[in-house]
C-alpha positions as a Markdown table, in Angstrom:
| # | Residue | x | y | z |
|---|---|---|---|---|
| 1 | Met | 108.3 | 101.0 | 110.1 |
| 2 | Val | 109.2 | 97.5 | 109.2 |
| 3 | Lys | 108.7 | 96.3 | 112.8 |
| 4 | Ala | 105.3 | 97.9 | 112.9 |
| 5 | Leu | 104.2 | 95.9 | 109.9 |
| 6 | Tyr | 104.5 | 92.7 | 111.9 |
| 7 | Asp | 103.5 | 93.6 | 115.4 |
| 8 | Gly | 100.0 | 94.7 | 114.5 |
| 9 | Arg | 100.4 | 98.5 | 114.8 |
| 10 | Leu | 99.5 | 99.1 | 111.2 |
| 11 | Ala | 96.5 | 96.6 | 111.1 |
| 12 | Val | 93.3 | 98.1 | 109.7 |
| 13 | Asp | 89.7 | 96.9 | 109.4 |
| 14 | Ile | 88.0 | 98.0 | 106.2 |
| 15 | Ala | 84.2 | 97.4 | 106.6 |
| 16 | Gly | 84.9 | 94.1 | 108.4 |
| 17 | Val | 87.8 | 92.9 | 106.3 |
| 18 | Lys | 90.9 | 92.8 | 108.5 |
| 19 | Met | 94.2 | 93.6 | 106.9 |
| 20 | Ala | 97.7 | 93.3 | 108.5 |
| 21 | Thr | 98.7 | 96.5 | 106.9 |
| 22 | Pro | 96.8 | 99.3 | 105.0 |
| 23 | Val | 98.9 | 98.6 | 101.9 |
| 24 | Thr | 97.0 | 96.7 | 99.2 |
| 25 | Thr | 97.7 | 96.0 | 95.5 |
| 26 | Gly | 95.8 | 97.9 | 92.9 |
| 27 | Ser | 93.5 | 96.1 | 90.5 |
| 28 | Gly | 95.1 | 95.6 | 87.1 |
| 29 | Thr | 98.6 | 96.4 | 88.3 |
| 30 | Phe | 99.3 | 93.1 | 90.1 |
| 31 | Gly | 97.6 | 90.6 | 87.8 |
| 32 | Phe | 96.0 | 87.9 | 89.9 |
| 33 | Gly | 98.8 | 88.1 | 92.5 |
| 34 | Leu | 100.3 | 84.7 | 91.7 |
| 35 | Glu | 102.4 | 86.2 | 89.0 |
| 36 | Phe | 104.4 | 88.1 | 91.7 |
| 37 | Thr | 105.1 | 85.3 | 94.2 |
| 38 | Asp | 108.7 | 85.0 | 93.0 |
| 39 | Phe | 109.3 | 88.6 | 94.0 |
| 40 | Leu | 107.0 | 89.2 | 97.0 |
| 41 | Asp | 105.5 | 87.2 | 99.9 |
| 42 | Leu | 101.8 | 87.9 | 99.4 |
| 43 | Glu | 101.2 | 87.7 | 103.1 |
| 44 | Lys | 103.3 | 90.9 | 103.5 |
| 45 | Val | 100.5 | 93.1 | 101.9 |
| 46 | Gly | 97.2 | 94.0 | 103.5 |
| 47 | Ala | 95.2 | 92.5 | 100.7 |
| 48 | Val | 95.5 | 91.2 | 97.1 |
| 49 | Thr | 93.2 | 92.9 | 94.7 |
| 50 | Val | 93.0 | 90.9 | 91.5 |
| 51 | Lys | 92.6 | 92.3 | 88.0 |
| 52 | Gly | 89.1 | 93.0 | 86.5 |
| 53 | Thr | 87.1 | 89.7 | 86.3 |
| 54 | Ser | 84.0 | 89.3 | 84.2 |
| 55 | Leu | 81.4 | 86.6 | 83.9 |
| 56 | Glu | 82.8 | 85.2 | 80.7 |
| 57 | Pro | 86.4 | 85.4 | 79.3 |
| 58 | Ala | 87.2 | 88.8 | 77.6 |
| 59 | Ala | 89.9 | 89.4 | 74.9 |
| 60 | Gly | 90.4 | 93.1 | 75.7 |
| 61 | Asn | 91.2 | 95.8 | 73.2 |
| 62 | Lys | 92.9 | 95.3 | 69.9 |
| 63 | Gly | 96.0 | 97.1 | 68.7 |
| 64 | Gln | 98.7 | 98.7 | 70.9 |
| 65 | Arg | 97.7 | 98.7 | 74.5 |
| 66 | Ala | 100.3 | 100.7 | 76.4 |
| 67 | Val | 102.6 | 103.6 | 75.7 |
| 68 | Glu | 105.0 | 105.8 | 77.8 |
| 69 | Thr | 104.3 | 109.5 | 78.2 |
| 70 | Pro | 106.6 | 112.1 | 79.8 |
| 71 | Ser | 104.6 | 111.9 | 83.0 |
| 72 | Gly | 103.8 | 108.2 | 83.2 |
| 73 | Met | 102.1 | 105.8 | 80.9 |
| 74 | Leu | 98.8 | 105.2 | 79.1 |
| 75 | Asn | 97.1 | 101.8 | 78.9 |
| 76 | Cys | 94.0 | 100.5 | 77.2 |
| 77 | Ile | 94.1 | 96.8 | 78.1 |
| 78 | Gly | 90.3 | 96.6 | 77.9 |
| 79 | Leu | 90.0 | 94.3 | 81.0 |
| 80 | Glu | 91.3 | 91.2 | 79.3 |
| 81 | Asn | 90.7 | 88.2 | 81.6 |
| 82 | Pro | 90.0 | 84.5 | 81.6 |
| 83 | Gly | 86.6 | 84.8 | 83.2 |
| 84 | Ser | 85.0 | 84.0 | 86.5 |
| 85 | Glu | 84.9 | 80.3 | 86.0 |
| 86 | Tyr | 88.6 | 80.1 | 85.4 |
| 87 | Phe | 89.3 | 82.3 | 88.4 |
| 88 | Leu | 87.3 | 80.0 | 90.7 |
| 89 | Glu | 88.8 | 76.8 | 89.4 |
| 90 | His | 92.4 | 77.8 | 88.9 |
| 91 | Thr | 93.3 | 81.1 | 90.6 |
| 92 | Leu | 91.4 | 81.2 | 93.8 |
| 93 | Pro | 92.5 | 77.8 | 95.1 |
| 94 | Glu | 96.1 | 79.0 | 94.8 |
| 95 | Leu | 95.4 | 82.4 | 96.5 |
| 96 | Lys | 93.7 | 80.6 | 99.4 |
| 97 | Lys | 97.0 | 79.1 | 100.3 |
| 98 | Tyr | 98.1 | 82.5 | 101.5 |
| 99 | Asn | 96.9 | 84.1 | 104.7 |
| 100 | Val | 95.9 | 87.4 | 103.0 |
| 101 | Pro | 92.4 | 88.8 | 102.1 |
| 102 | Val | 91.4 | 88.6 | 98.5 |
| 103 | Ile | 89.5 | 91.4 | 96.8 |
| 104 | Val | 88.1 | 90.6 | 93.4 |
| 105 | Asn | 87.6 | 93.5 | 91.0 |
| 106 | Ile | 84.5 | 92.8 | 88.9 |
| 107 | Tyr | 82.9 | 94.3 | 85.8 |
| 108 | Gly | 80.0 | 93.7 | 83.5 |
| 109 | His | 78.0 | 95.4 | 80.7 |
| 110 | Ser | 74.8 | 95.8 | 82.6 |
| 111 | Pro | 73.7 | 96.0 | 86.3 |
| 112 | Glu | 72.3 | 92.4 | 85.9 |
| 113 | Glu | 75.7 | 91.2 | 84.7 |
| 114 | Tyr | 77.5 | 92.8 | 87.6 |
| 115 | Gly | 75.1 | 91.1 | 89.9 |
| 116 | Ala | 75.7 | 87.7 | 88.2 |
| 117 | Val | 79.4 | 88.0 | 88.6 |
| 118 | Ala | 79.0 | 89.0 | 92.3 |
| 119 | Lys | 76.8 | 86.0 | 92.9 |
| 120 | Lys | 79.2 | 83.6 | 91.3 |
| 121 | Leu | 82.1 | 85.0 | 93.4 |
| 122 | Asp | 80.1 | 84.8 | 96.7 |
| 123 | Val | 82.3 | 81.9 | 97.8 |
| 124 | Asp | 84.8 | 81.1 | 100.5 |
| 125 | Gly | 88.2 | 82.7 | 99.9 |
| 126 | Val | 86.8 | 85.9 | 98.4 |
| 127 | Asp | 86.7 | 88.6 | 101.1 |
| 128 | Ala | 85.4 | 91.5 | 99.1 |
| 129 | Val | 84.3 | 92.5 | 95.6 |
| 130 | Glu | 85.5 | 95.8 | 94.0 |
| 131 | Ile | 83.0 | 97.1 | 91.5 |
| 132 | Asn | 84.8 | 98.5 | 88.4 |
| 133 | Ile | 82.4 | 101.2 | 87.2 |
| 134 | Ser | 85.2 | 103.4 | 86.3 |
| 135 | Cys | 87.4 | 101.9 | 83.6 |
| 136 | Pro | 88.1 | 104.7 | 81.1 |
| 137 | Asn | 88.1 | 102.6 | 78.0 |
| 138 | Val | 85.2 | 100.1 | 78.5 |
| 139 | Lys | 81.8 | 101.5 | 77.8 |
| 140 | Glu | 78.2 | 100.3 | 77.4 |
| 141 | Gly | 75.9 | 102.2 | 75.1 |
| 142 | Gly | 78.2 | 105.2 | 75.1 |
| 143 | Ile | 77.8 | 105.7 | 78.9 |
| 144 | Val | 80.5 | 104.8 | 81.4 |
| 145 | Phe | 78.7 | 103.6 | 84.6 |
| 146 | Gly | 81.1 | 105.5 | 86.7 |
| 147 | Thr | 80.1 | 108.9 | 85.4 |
| 148 | Val | 76.4 | 108.8 | 85.9 |
| 149 | Pro | 75.3 | 108.8 | 89.6 |
| 150 | Glu | 72.0 | 106.9 | 88.9 |
| 151 | Ala | 73.8 | 104.2 | 86.8 |
| 152 | Ala | 76.5 | 103.8 | 89.4 |
| 153 | Ala | 73.9 | 103.4 | 92.2 |
| 154 | Glu | 72.0 | 100.8 | 90.2 |
| 155 | Val | 75.1 | 98.7 | 89.7 |
| 156 | Val | 76.0 | 98.9 | 93.4 |
| 157 | Arg | 72.4 | 97.8 | 94.4 |
| 158 | Ala | 72.6 | 94.9 | 91.9 |
| 159 | Val | 75.9 | 93.7 | 93.4 |
| 160 | Lys | 74.8 | 94.2 | 97.0 |
| 161 | Ala | 71.7 | 92.0 | 96.3 |
| 162 | Asn | 73.9 | 89.2 | 95.1 |
| 163 | Thr | 76.7 | 89.0 | 97.6 |
| 164 | Ser | 77.4 | 88.6 | 101.2 |
| 165 | Lys | 80.9 | 90.1 | 100.8 |
| 166 | Met | 82.1 | 93.6 | 101.5 |
| 167 | Val | 81.4 | 95.7 | 98.4 |
| 168 | Ile | 83.8 | 98.4 | 97.3 |
| 169 | Ala | 82.8 | 100.9 | 94.6 |
| 170 | Lys | 85.8 | 102.1 | 92.5 |
| 171 | Leu | 85.3 | 105.7 | 91.4 |
| 172 | Ser | 86.5 | 107.4 | 88.3 |
| 173 | Pro | 88.3 | 110.8 | 88.3 |
| 174 | Asn | 86.9 | 111.5 | 84.8 |
| 175 | Val | 83.8 | 113.2 | 86.2 |
| 176 | Thr | 82.6 | 116.8 | 86.8 |
| 177 | Asp | 81.9 | 116.2 | 90.5 |
| 178 | Ile | 83.3 | 113.0 | 92.1 |
| 179 | Val | 81.6 | 113.9 | 95.4 |
| 180 | Val | 78.2 | 113.4 | 93.8 |
| 181 | Met | 79.3 | 110.0 | 92.6 |
| 182 | Ala | 80.6 | 109.0 | 96.0 |
| 183 | Lys | 77.4 | 110.0 | 97.7 |
| 184 | Ala | 75.4 | 108.0 | 95.2 |
| 185 | Val | 77.3 | 104.8 | 95.7 |
| 186 | Glu | 77.2 | 105.3 | 99.5 |
| 187 | Ala | 73.5 | 105.8 | 99.4 |
| 188 | Ala | 73.1 | 102.6 | 97.3 |
| 189 | Gly | 74.8 | 100.5 | 99.9 |
| 190 | Ala | 78.5 | 100.5 | 99.1 |
| 191 | Asp | 80.6 | 99.4 | 102.1 |
| 192 | Ala | 83.7 | 101.3 | 101.0 |
| 193 | Ile | 85.1 | 103.4 | 98.1 |
| 194 | Ser | 88.3 | 103.0 | 96.3 |
| 195 | Met | 89.8 | 105.8 | 94.2 |
| 196 | Ile | 91.0 | 106.9 | 91.9 |
| 197 | Asn | 91.1 | 105.0 | 88.6 |
| 198 | Thr | 93.3 | 106.3 | 85.8 |
| 199 | Leu | 92.8 | 109.7 | 84.1 |
| 200 | Leu | 91.7 | 109.6 | 80.5 |
| 201 | Gly | 94.4 | 110.5 | 78.0 |
| 202 | Thr | 95.6 | 110.2 | 74.4 |
| 203 | Lys | 99.0 | 110.1 | 72.7 |
| 204 | Ile | 99.4 | 111.0 | 69.0 |
| 205 | Asp | 102.2 | 109.7 | 66.8 |
| 206 | Ile | 103.3 | 112.9 | 65.1 |
| 207 | Glu | 105.0 | 111.0 | 62.3 |
| 208 | Arg | 102.0 | 108.9 | 61.4 |
| 209 | Gln | 99.5 | 111.6 | 62.5 |
| 210 | Arg | 97.5 | 109.0 | 64.3 |
| 211 | Pro | 96.7 | 108.0 | 67.8 |
| 212 | Val | 99.2 | 105.5 | 69.2 |
| 213 | Leu | 96.8 | 103.3 | 71.1 |
| 214 | Gly | 94.5 | 100.9 | 69.4 |
| 215 | Asn | 91.6 | 102.2 | 71.5 |
| 216 | Val | 92.6 | 105.9 | 70.8 |
| 217 | Thr | 92.2 | 106.7 | 74.5 |
| 218 | Gly | 93.7 | 105.1 | 77.5 |
| 219 | Gly | 94.2 | 105.5 | 81.3 |
| 220 | Leu | 97.0 | 107.7 | 82.5 |
| 221 | Ser | 99.0 | 106.4 | 85.5 |
| 222 | Gly | 102.3 | 107.5 | 86.9 |
| 223 | Pro | 103.7 | 110.3 | 89.1 |
| 224 | Ala | 101.4 | 113.0 | 87.7 |
| 225 | Val | 98.3 | 111.3 | 88.9 |
| 226 | Arg | 99.2 | 111.4 | 92.6 |
| 227 | Pro | 98.3 | 115.0 | 93.5 |
| 228 | Val | 95.0 | 114.7 | 91.6 |
| 229 | Ala | 94.2 | 111.5 | 93.5 |
| 230 | Val | 95.1 | 113.1 | 96.9 |
| 231 | Arg | 92.8 | 116.1 | 96.1 |
| 232 | Leu | 89.9 | 113.9 | 95.1 |
| 233 | Val | 90.2 | 111.6 | 98.1 |
| 234 | Tyr | 90.3 | 114.6 | 100.4 |
| 235 | Gln | 87.1 | 116.0 | 98.8 |
| 236 | Val | 85.3 | 112.7 | 99.1 |
| 237 | Ala | 86.4 | 112.1 | 102.7 |
| 238 | Gln | 84.6 | 115.3 | 103.7 |
| 239 | Ala | 81.3 | 114.0 | 102.2 |
| 240 | Val | 80.9 | 110.3 | 103.0 |
| 241 | His | 81.0 | 108.1 | 106.1 |
| 242 | Ile | 82.3 | 104.9 | 104.7 |
| 243 | Pro | 86.0 | 103.9 | 104.4 |
| 244 | Ile | 88.1 | 105.1 | 101.5 |
| 245 | Ile | 90.9 | 103.1 | 99.9 |
| 246 | Gly | 93.3 | 105.5 | 98.2 |
| 247 | Met | 95.2 | 104.7 | 95.1 |
| 248 | Gly | 96.9 | 106.4 | 92.2 |
| 249 | Gly | 100.2 | 107.0 | 94.0 |
| 250 | Ile | 98.7 | 107.5 | 97.4 |
């Protein structure tokens, strides 16, 4: 297995982005990649997917942001990040020193804002953009873009119109029918799909009789998520013709 990593047998091509291995980092779990260079050679992974990046800096959610559960953990970071300008000026130049594809997870509060972020990141050194339409604790007008097919498609079209990079739509498991969502983003022009984001959950402090998280709800990750993710990836794989990047323990 280790030998295969370095002789090309595990190399993959995801919609034109060539990766030495099919193992990538998940957005939000690996920071911007540079934080882990003391522990891992970034060139040993297939791609580095950086945390959610917005047009302007974002402070994220208030209150407690993470808590353990018996089957994993809940988080409601709220997509805190220093903004696209900081990423381009400080982070990307450092990532470009490594021979590894860079995927930038992006988000906005409207299709137009998603498009603006994509346009700003349409630069050398960024190999793909991953559209975060599925964060379970960031909403606009009470609607999560990743739960309404028409809204998801509109975001994908806005991003595609503003970038020359490979476009990945990150799907949410918190929907009635994920296949409908997958078909919608494929029809809108997504080059690939990544799935799944975290499952929506809540933890109650029984002593205080109040939710633990400042945002009340958060995203569940951990061992319990894996079989759900495998099932959803299997379903979507039967319905679309574009590559799927599996996550959530996969």
